[in-house]
BAFI-3210 file (N, C-alpha, C; in Angstrom, 3 decimals, decimal comma, padded with zeros to 6 digits):
// residues 203
n [1|2|3|4|5|6|7|8|9|10|11|12|13|14|15|16|17|18|19|20|21|22|23|24|25|26|27|28|29|30|31|32|33|34|35|36|37|38|39|40|41|42|43|44|45|46|47|48|49|50|51|52|53|54|55|56|57|58|59|60|61|62|63|64|65|66|67|68|69|70|71|72|73|74|75|76|77|78|79|80|81|82|83|84|85|86|87|88|89|90|91|92|93|94|95|96|97|98|99|100|101|102|103|104|105|106|107|108|109|110|111|112|113|114|115|116|117|118|119|120|121|122|123|124|125|126|127|128|129|130|131|132|133|134|135|136|137|138|139|140|141|142|143|144|145|146|147|148|149|150|151|152|153|154|155|156|157|158|159|160|161|162|163|164|165|166|167|168|169|170|171|172|173|174|175|176|177|178|179|180|181|182|183|184|185|186|187|188|189|190|191|192|193|194|195|196|197|198|199|200|201|202|203]
n.u [001,910|-000,766|-003,770|-006,415|-009,249|-011,719|-014,962|-017,296|-020,768|-024,342|-026,220|-028,665|-031,362|-032,657|-030,731|-029,011|-026,908|-027,005|-025,820|-024,442|-023,472|-021,184|-018,753|-019,314|-020,028|-017,620|-016,034|-017,532|-017,190|-014,441|-014,100|-015,249|-015,730|-015,608|-017,149|-018,655|-018,603|-020,803|-019,825|-018,795|-019,774|-019,721|-019,633|-017,286|-014,497|-011,608|-008,856|-006,017|-003,099|-000,276|001,282|000,283|-002,225|-005,493|-008,032|-011,301|-013,806|-017,177|-018,908|-021,484|-022,708|-024,159|-023,761|-023,212|-022,016|-019,646|-017,048|-016,995|-016,931|-014,558|-012,589|-012,813|-012,023|-009,457|-008,121|-008,653|-007,358|-004,855|-003,805|-002,011|-002,983|-002,076|-002,096|-004,646|-007,311|-009,808|-012,802|-014,846|-017,763|-018,094|-019,526|-018,371|-016,695|-016,519|-018,678|-017,393|-014,736|-011,676|-009,811|-006,910|-005,659|-003,373|-004,365|-006,728|-009,488|-012,908|-014,676|-017,363|-018,548|-020,361|-019,600|-016,746|-016,269|-017,088|-015,308|-012,878|-013,335|-013,592|-011,108|-009,496|-007,994|-007,366|-005,617|-005,387|-005,320|-007,397|-009,751|-011,482|-014,435|-015,942|-019,327|-020,723|-022,865|-025,448|-028,023|-030,960|-031,269|-031,469|-032,020|-030,070|-029,855|-031,736|-030,505|-027,922|-028,748|-030,045|-030,424|-028,154|-028,583|-029,008|-026,914|-025,063|-024,490|-023,198|-020,913|-019,745|-019,170|-016,988|-015,183|-014,873|-013,064|-010,651|-010,440|-010,154|-007,667|-006,150|-006,428|-005,086|-002,531|-001,942|-001,672|000,504|002,537|002,440|001,256|002,331|003,553|001,310|-000,373|001,103|001,002|-001,723|-003,401|-003,512|-004,861|-007,197|-008,442|-009,893|-012,716|-016,223|-016,808|-017,981|-016,873|-014,182|-011,923|-010,039|-009,924|-008,606|-006,243|-005,252|-006,274|-003,907|-001,811]
n.v [-128,533|-126,804|-124,965|-122,819|-121,974|-119,735|-119,175|-116,708|-116,629|-117,284|-120,099|-122,199|-122,403|-120,029|-118,090|-118,643|-117,810|-115,095|-111,689|-111,383|-113,877|-114,377|-115,449|-118,187|-118,862|-118,575|-120,614|-122,872|-122,846|-123,202|-125,720|-127,288|-130,334|-131,648|-132,773|-131,067|-131,818|-132,088|-130,948|-130,342|-127,128|-126,349|-126,752|-128,710|-129,222|-130,725|-129,726|-130,076|-128,272|-127,888|-129,294|-128,222|-128,381|-127,427|-126,477|-126,051|-124,066|-123,572|-121,837|-122,950|-121,459|-119,208|-115,842|-113,878|-115,232|-116,266|-116,479|-118,573|-120,945|-120,559|-120,393|-122,975|-124,705|-123,807|-124,571|-127,333|-128,326|-127,451|-125,039|-122,117|-118,683|-116,992|-118,572|-118,667|-117,673|-115,406|-115,045|-112,513|-110,426|-106,962|-103,882|-101,453|-101,409|-101,051|-102,869|-106,018|-105,302|-106,289|-106,991|-108,056|-108,456|-108,444|-107,951|-105,958|-103,674|-104,533|-103,166|-102,734|-105,136|-107,843|-110,545|-110,547|-108,986|-110,636|-112,775|-111,446|-110,698|-113,196|-114,361|-112,511|-110,699|-108,713|-109,295|-111,068|-112,665|-111,563|-111,622|-109,196|-108,711|-106,643|-105,692|-103,580|-100,660|-099,938|-099,068|-097,693|-095,333|-096,912|-099,390|-101,320|-103,933|-105,446|-105,229|-106,503|-109,048|-109,691|-111,255|-111,681|-109,849|-110,934|-109,907|-109,013|-111,454|-112,969|-111,391|-111,526|-114,218|-114,381|-112,823|-114,414|-116,378|-114,989|-114,583|-117,231|-117,768|-116,011|-117,236|-119,688|-118,715|-117,439|-119,648|-120,961|-119,054|-117,057|-114,186|-111,603|-111,695|-112,447|-110,239|-108,350|-109,471|-109,648|-107,516|-105,223|-106,128|-106,793|-104,415|-103,721|-102,375|-102,928|-104,460|-102,712|-100,333|-100,647|-102,305|-104,362|-107,663|-108,680|-110,623|-113,855|-117,108|-118,699|-121,422]
n.w [-091,448|-089,920|-090,563|-089,613|-091,254|-091,253|-092,155|-091,827|-090,962|-090,954|-089,888|-091,538|-093,914|-094,448|-094,414|-096,438|-099,145|-098,614|-098,225|-095,829|-095,401|-096,861|-096,097|-095,605|-098,210|-099,631|-098,471|-099,152|-101,914|-102,052|-100,937|-102,850|-104,247|-101,850|-098,937|-096,180|-092,695|-090,006|-086,951|-083,525|-082,701|-085,368|-089,021|-090,704|-092,867|-094,375|-096,265|-098,439|-099,314|-101,070|-099,125|-096,806|-094,270|-094,375|-092,359|-092,799|-091,520|-090,799|-088,649|-086,398|-084,575|-084,987|-086,130|-084,093|-082,016|-082,839|-081,852|-079,994|-081,488|-082,925|-080,872|-079,738|-081,881|-082,489|-080,144|-080,073|-082,349|-081,881|-082,985|-083,639|-083,135|-085,109|-087,306|-088,122|-090,234|-090,922|-092,733|-093,839|-094,249|-095,284|-094,910|-095,159|-097,268|-100,839|-103,098|-103,763|-103,324|-101,788|-098,903|-097,190|-093,979|-091,160|-088,650|-086,710|-086,010|-085,083|-086,640|-086,251|-086,835|-085,750|-085,593|-085,810|-083,561|-081,437|-081,694|-081,161|-078,520|-077,173|-077,705|-076,588|-078,038|-080,960|-082,838|-085,236|-088,428|-091,154|-093,863|-095,476|-097,192|-099,424|-099,386|-100,112|-099,565|-100,236|-099,092|-097,573|-094,853|-091,732|-092,760|-092,685|-091,569|-093,041|-095,501|-095,261|-094,659|-096,908|-100,172|-102,957|-106,003|-109,451|-111,074|-109,165|-107,902|-109,909|-110,300|-107,716|-107,554|-109,254|-107,807|-105,610|-106,415|-106,291|-103,545|-102,662|-103,766|-102,179|-099,671|-100,052|-100,635|-098,222|-096,483|-097,645|-098,234|-096,299|-094,372|-094,962|-097,561|-098,967|-098,632|-100,075|-102,635|-103,248|-102,288|-103,906|-106,182|-104,917|-104,399|-106,552|-108,207|-109,082|-112,361|-114,237|-113,641|-113,697|-115,754|-115,401|-114,341|-112,112|-110,083|-111,279|-110,096|-108,048|-109,124]
ca.u [001,430|-002,218|-004,352|-007,861|-009,847|-013,066|-015,884|-018,386|-022,113|-025,408|-026,715|-030,082|-031,707|-033,084|-029,555|-028,176|-026,660|-027,163|-024,569|-023,780|-022,937|-020,153|-017,718|-019,751|-020,002|-016,231|-015,562|-018,224|-016,533|-013,090|-014,197|-015,611|-016,409|-015,402|-018,307|-018,490|-019,180|-021,275|-019,067|-019,113|-019,679|-019,654|-019,402|-015,832|-013,862|-010,151|-008,258|-004,565|-002,540|001,180|001,794|-000,410|-003,580|-006,397|-009,291|-012,311|-014,831|-018,356|-019,483|-022,923|-023,095|-024,682|-022,713|-022,880|-021,277|-018,619|-015,849|-017,045|-016,463|-013,154|-011,775|-012,838|-011,260|-008,045|-007,591|-008,765|-006,361|-003,576|-003,401|-001,766|-003,923|-001,527|-002,388|-006,078|-007,736|-011,263|-013,390|-015,976|-018,349|-017,819|-020,324|-017,557|-015,944|-017,362|-019,002|-016,343|-013,390|-011,170|-008,609|-006,388|-004,904|-002,930|-005,073|-007,556|-010,694|-014,027|-015,386|-018,800|-019,039|-020,606|-018,823|-015,363|-016,269|-017,157|-014,033|-011,868|-013,637|-013,303|-009,668|-008,825|-007,076|-007,837|-004,445|-005,500|-005,534|-008,754|-010,053|-012,743|-015,001|-016,921|-020,667|-021,358|-023,735|-026,537|-029,285|-031,436|-031,040|-032,286|-032,298|-028,825|-030,072|-032,380|-029,536|-026,888|-029,407|-030,688|-029,672|-027,589|-029,323|-028,320|-025,664|-024,139|-024,084|-022,209|-019,683|-019,143|-018,590|-015,661|-014,341|-014,609|-011,840|-009,524|-010,358|-009,587|-006,233|-005,578|-006,378|-004,000|-001,276|-001,739|-001,183|001,771|003,563|002,354|000,391|002,969|003,666|-000,051|-000,820|001,812|000,585|-003,147|-004,215|-003,737|-005,945|-008,409|-009,067|-010,634|-014,131|-016,993|-016,293|-018,459|-016,065|-012,778|-011,954|-009,131|-010,656|-007,858|-005,247|-005,777|-006,101|-002,610|-001,853]
ca.v [-127,325|-126,699|-123,620|-122,772|-120,987|-119,554|-118,349|-116,313|-116,615|-117,827|-121,380|-122,259|-122,091|-118,642|-117,216|-119,088|-116,872|-113,690|-110,926|-111,614|-115,232|-114,513|-116,341|-119,552|-119,028|-118,763|-121,937|-123,873|-122,853|-123,727|-127,156|-127,898|-131,631|-132,222|-132,497|-130,635|-132,694|-131,365|-131,266|-129,425|-125,692|-125,951|-127,703|-128,729|-130,132|-130,565|-129,766|-129,944|-127,429|-127,825|-129,806|-127,613|-128,840|-126,314|-126,890|-125,053|-124,062|-122,720|-121,938|-123,177|-120,698|-117,944|-114,825|-113,126|-116,077|-116,936|-116,703|-119,873|-121,957|-120,281|-120,770|-124,423|-125,384|-123,471|-125,406|-128,746|-128,659|-126,884|-124,110|-120,774|-117,711|-116,400|-119,500|-118,607|-116,638|-115,239|-114,462|-111,764|-109,373|-105,614|-102,863|-100,243|-101,534|-101,162|-104,212|-106,775|-104,965|-107,318|-106,622|-109,012|-107,746|-109,323|-107,600|-104,770|-103,555|-105,301|-102,324|-102,841|-106,453|-108,607|-111,779|-110,216|-108,470|-111,755|-113,488|-110,656|-110,768|-114,533|-114,610|-111,408|-110,025|-108,493|-109,534|-112,307|-112,331|-111,610|-111,102|-108,448|-108,676|-105,570|-105,999|-102,315|-100,051|-099,298|-099,227|-096,454|-095,234|-097,808|-100,656|-102,082|-105,354|-106,055|-105,268|-107,536|-110,354|-109,877|-112,070|-110,965|-109,902|-111,790|-109,281|-109,060|-112,842|-113,339|-110,659|-112,021|-115,534|-114,112|-112,330|-115,539|-117,035|-114,221|-114,862|-118,575|-117,603|-115,388|-118,240|-120,621|-117,981|-117,233|-120,886|-121,375|-118,004|-116,174|-113,014|-110,426|-111,890|-112,465|-108,846|-107,709|-110,039|-109,614|-106,380|-104,322|-106,709|-106,816|-103,095|-103,503|-102,111|-103,730|-104,402|-101,582|-099,175|-100,952|-103,456|-105,418|-108,604|-109,052|-111,686|-115,218|-118,026|-119,369|-122,860]
ca.w [-090,775|-089,971|-090,575|-089,430|-092,143|-090,715|-092,926|-090,939|-091,528|-090,116|-090,379|-091,877|-095,299|-094,554|-094,539|-097,537|-100,250|-098,233|-098,208|-094,545|-095,403|-097,875|-095,565|-095,903|-099,659|-100,042|-098,066|-099,971|-103,222|-101,890|-100,662|-104,130|-104,154|-100,514|-098,094|-094,794|-091,678|-088,825|-085,749|-082,443|-082,989|-086,767|-090,107|-090,921|-093,812|-094,419|-097,598|-098,411|-100,362|-101,035|-097,860|-095,667|-093,996|-094,118|-091,739|-093,134|-090,464|-090,877|-087,306|-086,258|-083,387|-085,478|-086,268|-082,880|-081,062|-083,644|-081,055|-079,317|-082,440|-083,233|-079,718|-079,585|-082,926|-082,316|-079,070|-080,429|-083,368|-081,444|-084,037|-083,110|-083,691|-086,330|-088,399|-088,374|-091,173|-090,851|-093,931|-093,305|-095,077|-094,775|-095,598|-095,310|-098,517|-102,032|-103,530|-104,434|-102,871|-100,878|-098,155|-096,219|-092,961|-090,077|-087,422|-086,905|-085,196|-085,627|-087,589|-086,031|-087,245|-084,518|-085,594|-085,444|-082,191|-080,496|-081,776|-080,454|-077,092|-076,657|-077,802|-075,874|-078,951|-082,334|-083,678|-086,010|-089,839|-091,664|-095,197|-095,494|-098,533|-099,501|-099,897|-100,440|-098,545|-100,972|-098,364|-096,971|-093,409|-090,925|-093,451|-092,775|-091,274|-094,209|-096,595|-095,081|-094,653|-098,205|-101,123|-104,090|-107,260|-110,423|-111,496|-108,025|-107,651|-110,916|-110,001|-106,484|-107,839|-109,802|-106,720|-104,715|-106,866|-105,765|-102,108|-102,526|-104,009|-100,984|-098,604|-100,372|-100,489|-096,784|-095,887|-098,229|-098,273|-095,149|-094,472|-095,559|-099,006|-099,511|-098,702|-101,188|-103,914|-103,546|-101,874|-105,028|-106,983|-104,110|-104,360|-107,784|-108,080|-110,027|-113,717|-115,016|-113,283|-113,938|-116,642|-114,966|-113,498|-110,927|-110,173|-111,459|-108,976|-108,119|-109,401]
c.u [-000,074|-002,661|-005,856|-008,409|-011,323|-013,879|-017,070|-019,721|-023,109|-025,926|-028,210|-030,357|-032,092|-031,941|-028,681|-028,111|-026,955|-025,793|-023,761|-023,085|-021,825|-019,011|-018,050|-019,620|-018,595|-015,749|-016,252|-017,555|-015,144|-013,103|-014,555|-016,343|-016,218|-016,562|-017,890|-019,178|-019,602|-020,529|-019,464|-018,826|-019,566|-019,526|-017,943|-015,483|-012,376|-009,674|-006,752|-004,123|-001,038|001,751|001,160|-001,794|-004,435|-007,704|-010,296|-013,462|-015,934|-019,071|-021,003|-023,502|-023,923|-023,611|-022,257|-022,124|-020,148|-017,371|-015,825|-016,516|-014,979|-012,251|-011,686|-011,925|-009,785|-007,408|-007,591|-007,660|-004,973|-002,981|-003,168|-002,639|-003,400|-001,722|-003,892|-006,363|-009,255|-011,752|-014,701|-016,478|-018,089|-018,615|-019,534|-016,732|-016,911|-017,587|-017,833|-014,930|-012,962|-009,904|-008,189|-005,472|-004,499|-003,657|-005,969|-008,756|-011,814|-014,842|-016,898|-019,400|-019,154|-019,809|-017,385|-015,284|-016,273|-015,879|-012,962|-012,076|-013,226|-011,805|-008,842|-007,760|-007,779|-006,695|-004,510|-005,836|-007,001|-008,810|-011,427|-013,207|-016,106|-018,243|-021,418|-022,267|-024,896|-027,887|-029,665|-031,214|-032,017|-032,545|-031,067|-029,043|-030,702|-031,399|-028,549|-027,490|-030,176|-029,813|-029,172|-028,575|-028,463|-026,971|-024,623|-023,621|-023,018|-020,872|-018,988|-018,595|-017,189|-014,705|-013,970|-013,335|-010,590|-009,337|-009,762|-008,080|-005,521|-005,411|-005,210|-002,642|-000,935|-001,129|000,210|002,880|003,527|001,581|001,052|003,075|002,292|-000,614|-000,188|001,265|-000,860|-003,875|-004,464|-004,875|-007,259|-009,137|-009,913|-012,117|-014,892|-016,609|-016,796|-017,668|-014,588|-012,687|-011,096|-009,841|-009,886|-006,892|-005,886|-005,516|-004,757|-002,761|-001,280]
c.v [-127,205|-125,241|-123,740|-121,631|-120,881|-118,638|-117,999|-116,263|-117,128|-119,112|-121,286|-121,798|-120,635|-117,665|-117,563|-118,036|-115,415|-113,008|-111,233|-112,972|-115,435|-115,415|-117,797|-119,831|-119,309|-120,165|-123,045|-123,987|-123,468|-125,240|-127,933|-129,214|-132,328|-131,813|-131,991|-131,635|-131,863|-131,864|-130,267|-127,987|-125,350|-127,105|-127,574|-129,628|-129,799|-130,678|-129,604|-129,074|-127,308|-128,190|-129,203|-128,234|-127,635|-126,877|-125,766|-125,171|-123,063|-122,828|-122,132|-122,382|-119,456|-116,873|-114,236|-113,924|-116,833|-117,278|-118,048|-120,980|-121,792|-120,749|-122,289|-125,100|-125,011|-124,386|-126,885|-129,170|-128,121|-125,973|-122,725|-119,754|-117,071|-117,315|-119,609|-117,457|-116,596|-114,521|-113,803|-110,728|-108,005|-104,586|-101,576|-100,267|-101,611|-102,613|-104,860|-106,402|-105,955|-106,807|-107,776|-108,251|-108,710|-109,073|-106,409|-104,765|-104,376|-104,484|-102,384|-104,175|-107,346|-109,906|-111,546|-109,746|-109,620|-112,579|-112,757|-110,703|-112,110|-114,824|-113,578|-110,740|-109,774|-108,697|-110,936|-111,928|-112,444|-111,090|-110,458|-108,313|-107,632|-106,027|-104,719|-101,812|-099,324|-099,573|-097,886|-096,482|-096,138|-099,170|-101,552|-103,574|-106,059|-106,196|-106,414|-108,937|-110,616|-110,702|-111,195|-110,945|-110,652|-111,214|-109,326|-110,470|-113,286|-112,677|-111,225|-113,438|-115,385|-113,664|-113,442|-116,270|-116,315|-114,512|-116,246|-118,539|-116,980|-116,408|-119,205|-119,954|-117,759|-118,476|-121,244|-120,335|-117,054|-114,892|-111,862|-110,556|-111,912|-111,064|-108,140|-108,168|-109,731|-108,307|-105,390|-104,828|-106,647|-105,498|-102,812|-103,304|-102,931|-103,471|-103,237|-100,308|-099,386|-102,270|-104,621|-106,372|-109,060|-110,193|-113,030|-116,054|-118,732|-120,858|-123,632]
c.w [-090,986|-089,880|-090,399|-090,280|-091,776|-091,631|-092,045|-091,688|-090,510|-090,732|-090,693|-093,293|-095,483|-094,750|-095,733|-098,646|-099,901|-098,200|-096,943|-094,502|-096,428|-097,398|-095,819|-097,400|-100,165|-099,687|-098,847|-101,336|-103,129|-101,668|-101,916|-103,899|-102,812|-099,616|-096,718|-093,878|-090,489|-087,593|-084,658|-082,867|-084,476|-087,743|-090,536|-092,092|-093,868|-095,860|-097,442|-099,572|-100,145|-099,660|-096,630|-095,514|-093,621|-093,572|-091,983|-092,145|-090,775|-089,530|-087,333|-085,091|-083,710|-085,317|-084,938|-081,830|-081,766|-082,848|-080,353|-080,221|-082,729|-082,100|-079,574|-080,606|-082,909|-081,270|-079,457|-081,391|-083,036|-082,521|-083,423|-083,830|-084,971|-087,544|-088,653|-089,328|-091,170|-092,108|-093,528|-094,307|-094,449|-095,576|-095,800|-096,593|-099,694|-102,419|-104,276|-104,058|-101,796|-100,204|-097,258|-095,281|-091,846|-088,758|-087,718|-085,980|-085,820|-086,615|-087,443|-086,433|-086,017|-084,453|-085,191|-083,994|-081,184|-080,518|-080,979|-078,945|-076,509|-076,670|-077,052|-076,738|-080,276|-083,327|-084,285|-087,451|-090,239|-093,099|-095,124|-096,939|-098,573|-100,092|-100,253|-099,331|-099,206|-100,307|-097,748|-095,466|-092,653|-091,542|-093,545|-092,564|-092,463|-095,367|-096,423|-095,066|-095,948|-099,131|-102,271|-105,254|-108,277|-110,844|-110,390|-107,803|-108,635|-110,629|-108,770|-106,652|-108,418|-108,708|-105,744|-105,119|-106,359|-104,277|-101,871|-102,785|-102,826|-099,857|-098,837|-100,193|-099,024|-096,144|-096,385|-098,061|-097,081|-095,436|-095,211|-097,076|-099,667|-099,631|-099,888|-102,532|-104,271|-103,221|-102,997|-105,901|-106,235|-104,071|-105,594|-107,498|-109,116|-111,480|-114,544|-114,732|-113,575|-114,686|-116,181|-114,024|-112,272|-111,165|-110,465|-110,232|-109,102|-108,371|-108,233]
res [m|k|y|l|i|v|g|l|g|n|i|g|e|g|y|k|d|t|r|h|n|i|g|f|t|v|l|d|a|m|a|s|n|i|s|f|t|d|r|r|y|g|a|v|c|r|v|r|y|k|g|r|e|l|i|l|l|k|p|s|t|y|m|n|l|s|g|n|a|v|s|y|w|l|k|k|e|n|i|p|v|e|n|m|l|v|i|v|d|d|i|a|l|p|l|g|s|i|r|i|r|p|k|g|s|d|g|g|h|n|g|l|a|h|i|s|t|i|l|s|t|n|e|y|p|r|i|r|i|g|i|g|s|s|f|r|e|g|a|q|v|d|f|v|l|g|i|w|n|a|e|e|k|k|f|m|e|e|r|t|n|i|v|i|g|m|i|r|s|f|a|f|a|g|i|e|l|t|m|t|a|f|n|k|a|g|k|l|t|p|p|e|k|e|s|d|p|g|k|p|l|p|k]
***
């Protein structure tokens, strides 16, 4: 069984390690020592987990045209939309909070909006990762395109392990069991507010 795991972000060194690129960051961590290959509409690598093939995709279309890459790779690999999982940043969630859902609105996120438009549906699984909203009025763009400070980066590296566990669970156990197993842990706030570090990464 094949699954398309899409991490949203923008290509180029200027966007590396920015809040908006958390989808790329997660896939880079998940790929570990496996290299991505530049292909049509994105960088791709393939990993296996318990008999499942996971195609990791970092679109090269830039965020606002993410749907073009998603549509192409779904068709190329003959993957049904319910076997796709999109990883995306969310300013509506507190820093480090994580939610996995089987469908939903774009919430004002241009990447999700374009995917929904191109696929003519918003009924596809997604993981939303909270990046917080500690910016002054009118400074949203600078905030989401800004890089993590040292404390935030360390904390988000820990949260990335939870997201990788969610991805593996999604492919092996399905969306409903993954929601049950992980959403409670995903609601955890930063460690200075709550001591529980969350679920360990599944073996």
